[in-house]
MARSERO-787607 format. One record per residue (C-alpha): x, y, z; residue number from 1. Coordinates in nm, 4 decimals. Each point is the difference from the previous one (the first is absolute). Example, Ala and Ser with C-alpha at 12.3 -4.5 7.8 and 13.67 -1.06 7.14 Angstrom:
BEGIN
{baba {1.2300,-0.4500,0.7800},1}
{baba {0.1370,0.3440,-0.0660},2}
//
This chain:
BEGIN
{baba {-2.0037,-0.9556,2.3797},1}
{baba {-0.3699,-0.0804,-0.1081},2}
{baba {-0.1370,-0.0702,0.3551},3}
{baba {0.1536,0.3213,0.1119},4}
{baba {-0.1546,0.1964,-0.2595},5}
{baba {-0.3272,-0.1726,0.0659},6}
{baba {0.0203,0.1073,0.3522},7}
{baba {0.0140,0.3663,-0.1036},8}
{baba {-0.2500,-0.0140,-0.2828},9}
{baba {-0.2433,-0.2748,0.0807},10}
{baba {-0.2142,0.1076,-0.2926},11}
{baba {0.2523,-0.1309,-0.2564},12}
{baba {-0.1295,-0.2627,-0.2281},13}
{baba {0.1710,-0.3703,0.0282},14}
{baba {0.2259,-0.0942,-0.2822},15}
{baba {-0.1539,-0.1752,-0.2857},16}
{baba {0.1379,-0.2711,-0.2353},17}
{baba {0.2374,0.1503,-0.2657},18}
{baba {-0.1687,0.0957,-0.3257},19}
{baba {0.1317,0.1734,-0.3128},20}
{baba {0.2799,0.2615,0.0568},21}
{baba {-0.2183,0.3088,-0.0427},22}
{baba {-0.2561,-0.1138,0.2455},23}
{baba {0.2698,-0.0930,0.2674},24}
{baba {0.1537,0.3602,-0.0566},25}
{baba {-0.3448,0.1593,0.0487},26}
{baba {-0.0461,-0.1946,0.3277},27}
{baba {0.3450,0.0966,0.1318},28}
{baba {-0.0636,0.3688,-0.0832},29}
{baba {-0.3530,-0.0094,0.1410},30}
{baba {0.1325,-0.1635,0.3264},31}
{baba {0.2889,0.2606,0.0464},32}
{baba {-0.2513,0.2816,-0.0880},33}
{baba {-0.2458,-0.1404,0.2662},34}
{baba {0.2774,-0.0324,0.2480},35}
{baba {0.0779,0.3796,-0.0423},36}
{baba {-0.3702,0.1215,0.0118},37}
{baba {-0.0404,-0.1968,0.3276},38}
{baba {0.3061,0.1300,0.1715},39}
{baba {-0.0714,0.3692,-0.1293},40}
{baba {-0.3278,-0.0067,0.1728},41}
{baba {0.1558,-0.0049,0.3215},42}
{baba {0.3034,0.2102,-0.0661},43}
{baba {0.1275,0.2046,-0.2915},44}
{baba {0.2779,-0.1553,-0.2026},45}
{baba {0.2951,0.1480,-0.1506},46}
{baba {0.1686,-0.2687,-0.2247},47}
{baba {0.3373,0.1343,-0.1519},48}
{baba {0.0969,-0.1742,-0.3251},49}
{baba {0.3537,0.0804,-0.0670},50}
{baba {0.2067,-0.0457,-0.3378},51}
{baba {-0.3036,-0.0832,-0.2064},52}
{baba {0.2279,0.0082,-0.3085},53}
{baba {0.0973,-0.3462,0.1157},54}
{baba {-0.3374,-0.1485,0.0629},55}
{baba {-0.1029,-0.2776,-0.2483},56}
{baba {-0.3334,0.0189,-0.2055},57}
{baba {-0.1912,-0.2091,0.2360},58}
{baba {0.0631,0.2314,0.2993},59}
{baba {-0.0777,0.2940,-0.2068},60}
{baba {-0.3421,-0.1489,-0.1079},61}
{baba {-0.0806,-0.0643,0.3732},62}
{baba {0.0931,0.3574,0.0594},63}
{baba {-0.2326,0.1315,-0.2772},64}
{baba {-0.2685,-0.2343,0.1451},65}
{baba {0.0222,0.1258,0.3706},66}
{baba {-0.0032,0.3574,-0.1112},67}
{baba {-0.3173,-0.0620,-0.2015},68}
{baba {-0.1797,-0.1863,0.2740},69}
{baba {0.1188,0.2183,0.3094},70}
{baba {-0.0861,0.3197,-0.1615},71}
{baba {-0.2075,0.1352,0.3000},72}
{baba {0.1992,-0.1834,0.2797},73}
{baba {0.2351,0.1359,0.2506},74}
{baba {0.3256,-0.1470,-0.1720},75}
{baba {0.2660,0.2178,-0.1068},76}
{baba {0.2477,-0.1649,-0.2516},77}
{baba {0.3015,0.2226,-0.0706},78}
{baba {0.2311,-0.1737,-0.2709},79}
{baba {0.3503,0.1058,-0.0946},80}
{baba {0.1821,-0.0668,-0.3021},81}
{baba {0.2952,0.1324,-0.2234},82}
{baba {-0.1392,0.1597,-0.3244},83}
{baba {0.3543,-0.0572,-0.1450},84}
{baba {-0.0728,-0.3722,0.0395},85}
{baba {-0.3244,-0.0326,-0.2130},86}
{baba {-0.0497,0.0195,-0.3766},87}
{baba {-0.3157,0.0243,-0.2095},88}
{baba {-0.0078,-0.3846,-0.0001},89}
{baba {0.0518,-0.0532,0.3568},90}
{baba {-0.2885,-0.1635,0.2077},91}
{baba {0.0063,0.2834,0.2509},92}
{baba {-0.0517,0.2717,-0.2944},93}
{baba {-0.3248,-0.1607,-0.0966},94}
{baba {-0.1055,-0.0367,0.3663},95}
{baba {0.0572,0.3565,0.0742},96}
{baba {-0.2058,0.0805,-0.2974},97}
{baba {-0.2860,-0.1922,0.1323},98}
{baba {0.0311,0.1309,0.3541},99}
{baba {-0.0121,0.3464,-0.1289},100}
{baba {-0.3678,-0.0493,-0.0907},101}
{baba {-0.0776,-0.0184,0.3685},102}
{baba {-0.1318,0.3174,0.1572},103}
{baba {0.2085,-0.0548,0.2995},104}
{baba {0.3336,-0.0795,-0.1678},105}
{baba {0.2581,0.2822,0.0156},106}
{baba {0.3696,-0.0017,-0.1176},107}
{baba {0.2607,0.1882,0.1852},108}
{baba {0.3488,0.0753,-0.1739},109}
{baba {0.2906,0.0148,0.2399},110}
{baba {0.2564,0.2356,-0.1131},111}
{baba {0.3794,0.0174,0.1280},112}
{baba {0.0875,0.0849,0.3600},113}
{baba {0.1031,0.3578,0.0878},114}
{baba {0.3477,0.0633,0.1801},115}
{baba {-0.1495,-0.0410,0.3340},116}
{baba {-0.1511,-0.3270,-0.1100},117}
{baba {0.3394,-0.0992,-0.1342},118}
{baba {0.1655,0.0767,0.3410},119}
{baba {-0.2565,-0.1899,0.1997},120}
{baba {0.0507,-0.3174,-0.2142},121}
{baba {0.3712,0.0019,0.0241},122}
{baba {-0.0237,0.0522,0.3946},123}
{baba {-0.2439,-0.2908,0.0362},124}
{baba {0.2262,-0.2390,-0.2148},125}
{baba {0.3236,0.0927,0.1224},126}
{baba {-0.0409,0.1877,0.3210},127}
{baba {0.1954,0.3044,-0.1380},128}
{baba {-0.1040,0.3563,0.0342},129}
{baba {0.1689,0.1479,-0.3072},130}
{baba {0.0482,0.3554,-0.0769},131}
{baba {-0.2497,0.1961,-0.2293},132}
{baba {0.2478,0.0435,-0.2950},133}
{baba {0.0515,-0.3832,-0.0048},134}
{baba {-0.3799,-0.0471,-0.0096},135}
{baba {-0.0447,0.2407,-0.2833},136}
{baba {0.2602,-0.1573,-0.2032},137}
{baba {-0.1448,-0.3632,0.0550},138}
{baba {-0.3451,0.1494,-0.0824},139}
{baba {0.1165,0.1604,-0.3182},140}
{baba {0.1683,-0.3130,-0.1235},141}
{baba {-0.2915,-0.2345,0.0913},142}
{baba {-0.2616,0.2319,-0.0732},143}
{baba {-0.1828,-0.1162,0.3108},144}
{baba {-0.0424,-0.3474,-0.1003},145}
{baba {-0.0221,-0.1888,0.3363},146}
{baba {0.1599,-0.3126,-0.1509},147}
{baba {0.2898,0.2046,-0.1458},148}
{baba {0.0330,0.1900,0.3235},149}
{baba {0.0300,-0.3144,0.1978},150}
{baba {0.2568,-0.1541,-0.2231},151}
{baba {0.2135,0.2971,0.0071},152}
{baba {-0.0186,0.0334,0.3769},153}
{baba {0.0974,-0.3781,0.0282},154}
{baba {0.3043,0.0588,-0.2115},155}
{baba {0.1127,0.3241,0.1685},156}
{baba {-0.0526,-0.1771,0.3401},157}
{baba {0.2021,-0.3167,-0.0916},158}
{baba {0.2824,0.2265,-0.0740},159}
{baba {-0.0173,0.1889,0.3230},160}
{baba {-0.0887,0.3090,-0.1514},161}
{baba {-0.3055,0.0854,0.2064},162}
{baba {0.1204,-0.0938,0.3319},163}
{baba {0.3705,0.0788,-0.0022},164}
{baba {0.1836,0.3215,-0.0129},165}
{baba {0.0869,-0.0271,-0.3639},166}
{baba {-0.1517,0.2679,-0.2068},167}
{baba {-0.2221,-0.0776,-0.3167},168}
{baba {0.1056,0.1234,-0.3370},169}
{baba {-0.3505,0.1451,-0.1098},170}
{baba {0.1176,0.0015,-0.3610},171}
{baba {0.0806,-0.3631,0.0133},172}
{baba {-0.3630,-0.0731,0.0879},173}
{baba {-0.0901,0.0928,-0.3622},174}
{baba {0.1933,-0.3152,-0.1242},175}
{baba {-0.0945,-0.2176,0.2858},176}
{baba {-0.2023,-0.3033,-0.1255},177}
{baba {-0.0416,-0.2735,0.2531},178}
{baba {-0.0266,-0.3498,-0.1155},179}
{baba {-0.3617,-0.0198,0.1082},180}
{baba {-0.1094,0.3015,-0.2127},181}
{baba {0.2000,-0.1278,-0.2955},182}
{baba {-0.1996,-0.3426,0.0343},183}
{baba {-0.3322,0.1776,0.0196},184}
{baba {0.0550,0.2184,-0.3003},185}
{baba {0.1571,-0.2948,-0.1794},186}
{baba {-0.3114,-0.2143,0.0483},187}
{baba {-0.2141,0.2792,-0.1520},188}
{baba {0.2316,0.0421,-0.2899},189}
{baba {0.0064,-0.3756,-0.0666},190}
{baba {-0.3552,0.0028,-0.0794},191}
{baba {0.0563,0.2120,-0.3181},192}
{baba {0.0534,-0.1366,-0.3367},193}
{baba {0.3558,0.0269,-0.1326},194}
{baba {-0.1142,0.2584,-0.2587},195}
{baba {-0.1823,0.2004,0.2694},196}
{baba {0.3103,-0.0088,0.2088},197}
{baba {0.2396,0.1237,-0.2644},198}
{baba {-0.2221,0.2909,-0.0812},199}
{baba {-0.0263,0.0963,0.3849},200}
{baba {0.3499,-0.0281,0.0279},201}
{baba {0.0438,0.2757,-0.2905},202}
{baba {-0.2360,0.2069,0.1920},203}
{baba {0.1984,-0.0376,0.3144},204}
{baba {0.2697,0.1870,-0.1594},205}
{baba {-0.2228,0.2726,-0.1117},206}
{baba {-0.0843,0.0752,0.3543},207}
{baba {-0.2577,-0.0508,0.2655},208}
{baba {-0.2498,0.1572,-0.2469},209}
{baba {-0.0057,-0.0675,-0.3621},210}
{baba {-0.2356,0.0142,-0.2988},211}
{baba {-0.1368,-0.2157,-0.2717},212}
{baba {0.1502,0.2424,-0.2552},213}
{baba {0.3561,-0.0541,0.1651},214}
{baba {-0.0280,-0.3551,-0.0301},215}
{baba {-0.1359,0.0049,-0.3567},216}
{baba {0.2823,0.2240,-0.0934},217}
{baba {0.2606,-0.2562,0.1347},218}
{baba {-0.1845,-0.3395,-0.0664},219}
{baba {-0.0202,0.0524,-0.3560},220}
{baba {-0.0737,-0.3612,-0.0757},221}
{baba {-0.3119,-0.0004,0.1978},222}
{baba {-0.3248,0.1596,-0.0991},223}
{baba {-0.1874,0.2366,0.2389},224}
{baba {-0.2708,-0.2687,0.0199},225}
{baba {0.2583,-0.2436,0.1127},226}
{baba {0.1636,0.2314,0.2604},227}
{baba {-0.3593,0.0860,0.1222},228}
{baba {-0.0616,-0.3787,0.0681},229}
{baba {0.3220,-0.0380,0.1798},230}
{baba {-0.0624,0.2923,0.2244},231}
{baba {-0.3430,-0.1216,0.0633},232}
{baba {0.1560,-0.3192,0.1356},233}
{baba {0.2311,0.2116,0.2293},234}
{baba {-0.3028,0.1973,0.1009},235}
{baba {-0.1938,-0.3015,0.1113},236}
{baba {0.2942,-0.1331,0.2068},237}
{baba {0.0109,0.3400,0.1625},238}
{baba {0.3734,0.0752,-0.1047},239}
{baba {-0.1034,0.3010,-0.1796},240}
{baba {-0.2697,0.2707,0.0137},241}
{baba {-0.1512,0.2605,-0.2188},242}
{baba {0.0707,0.3507,0.0656},243}
{baba {-0.3296,0.1953,0.0245},244}
{baba {0.1622,0.3209,-0.1056},245}
{baba {0.1460,-0.1290,-0.3058},246}
{baba {-0.1684,-0.2008,-0.2702},247}
{baba {0.2188,-0.3073,-0.1128},248}
{baba {0.2090,0.0775,0.3275},249}
{baba {0.0918,-0.2769,0.2237},250}
{baba {0.2245,-0.0295,0.3255},251}
{baba {0.1280,-0.2869,0.1961},252}
{baba {-0.2132,-0.0807,0.3055},253}
{baba {0.3226,-0.0124,0.2132},254}
{baba {0.3471,0.1420,-0.0653},255}
{baba {0.1470,-0.3320,0.1189},256}
{baba {-0.1709,-0.1819,-0.3142},257}
{baba {0.1758,0.2423,-0.2287},258}
{baba {0.3292,-0.0643,0.1832},259}
{baba {-0.0441,-0.3817,-0.0146},260}
{baba {-0.0349,0.0058,-0.3744},261}
{baba {0.3020,0.2305,-0.0571},262}
{baba {0.1994,-0.2101,0.2336},263}
{baba {-0.0993,-0.3242,-0.1835},264}
{baba {0.1395,0.1253,-0.3386},265}
//
């Protein structure tokens, strides 16, 4: 591999004898940065970094180094991550804070798909051209989440409901929770403390939306400060979100999270 890189980038410095870990790390970062710099002089580069929430700390430090060094180069570094998978103590959380200081850094939040987008995903994944009312029902149940749409489409297709003559009971879609969806929601809930999960289970029976006042009235053994701490844990895990129109009001970020909590009881 080294001779191949040297043929493309002849200006790279030859490797030196191993030293302390910090010096070795800097030499590696500098070599990779030089490689990108030389290539980008000939052609613009788009380097897509997918699933950054799975990156280790060393890789994230390399990303920060490259962004700082290549601020004026012809390099575009789009990165994707699931904000539901990072908390305040996650390495990526700190990296995003550091990158935000760059004048060229931009964050784009992706929302759910619309009904047309839901239909397109189902068509691509299954080859089925489904009716509009089915797309609307799947969109309502999944709230446009691409992962949930794909899991629902896969489940329906396995049962022959998308390609056969069997009609789909639209009301039954509201109760359809494919295994893949339950696993995703279950993994997110498993990160909660037992106490936080108990409080959220109570909230799930109050409805998609609930308030601190309602929880305080029911959970009389806990103080408001304790409940606020628990809700903060759920907020960090992106399981709930605050309602901007109501002080002390919250809602589950997805109806399937509420349903999963109710079903586990």
